[in-house]
N, C-alpha and C positions, 0 to 999 in steps of 0.2 A: 504494500500500500504506500510505500515511500514515494512512488512515482505519481500517485494520484494528485491532481491539482484542480483548482477552481479556475473558471474563466477570469480574465483580467477585469477588475472593477466590480466583481461580484463576490458576495459573501454567501455562505451556505444558508444563512437565515433569509437573505433576500430571495434566493432560489426557492426556498420553502414557501415564502410568502406569496410570490408570483404564481407558483405552480399550485398552491393550495395543499401540498403534501408536506406535512410537518415531519415526515420520516424520510425525506429525500436524502440521499447520500452521494458522496463522491466515490467513484469506483476506480480501481486500478485499470489503466488503459491497456495493459498487456493481456489481450484477449483476442479471439477471432471475431471479426465483424464483417458482415456482408451487406451490400446494398442490393436489394432485390428489385431489379429494373423491370418495368412493365413489359418490355420486349423479351424478357427471359435472359438477357445478357447480364448476369449477376457480376458484381464487381467487389473485390476485396478492398475494404477500407482500413487505413492504418490510423487507429484512434490516438488523438492527443489528449482529449478530455472525455470522460464518460461519467454521466450523472444517472443515478439509479432512482426509480420511482416504483417500488414494488416490482411488478412484472414488466414494466416498461423502462426504457432508458433513452437518453439523448446522447448523441456522439458527435463530437467535433473532430473531424479528421485532420491529420497533418497536411498543411499546404492547401486547405480548403476553408472557405468562409462559411459554408452552410452547416446547419445543425441537422442531424439525421435522427429520426425517431424510430425506435424498433422494439422488438420483443427480446427480453433477457431470459435465456434458458438456464436450466439447472446446472449445466456444465460450464456456464460462464460465457458462452458464445452469444452473439447478438445478430439478429436478422433485421435490417432496417427497411422500412417500406414507405416512409414519408420524409420530406426534406423541407427545411424552413430557412429563410434568409437570415434571421437573427434569433438569438437565444430567447428574448422576451416572447416573441410569437410562438416559438417552439414550446416554451413552458406553458403558455396559455392554451396550446393545442393538446396538452396531455389529457 
């Protein structure tokens, strides 16, 4: 968990307040993450930041400004199926 980090200018409490999930957590980014494209051309994402919200999560990939929403599985892997331009909108979309 030493590599887990928050987005710049955000606190965990602010993330919890905006999302409405008071149990939101920052997760270790060292995990398998896929973007499930509509055309079936799935893409591996390399997470920089991962935020957990029970069975859902938000992922900020390295060298990408988008936030990806996805399902968090028991093995720690994530399949993302929605993308947002900014964190605030992604948190509101949970």
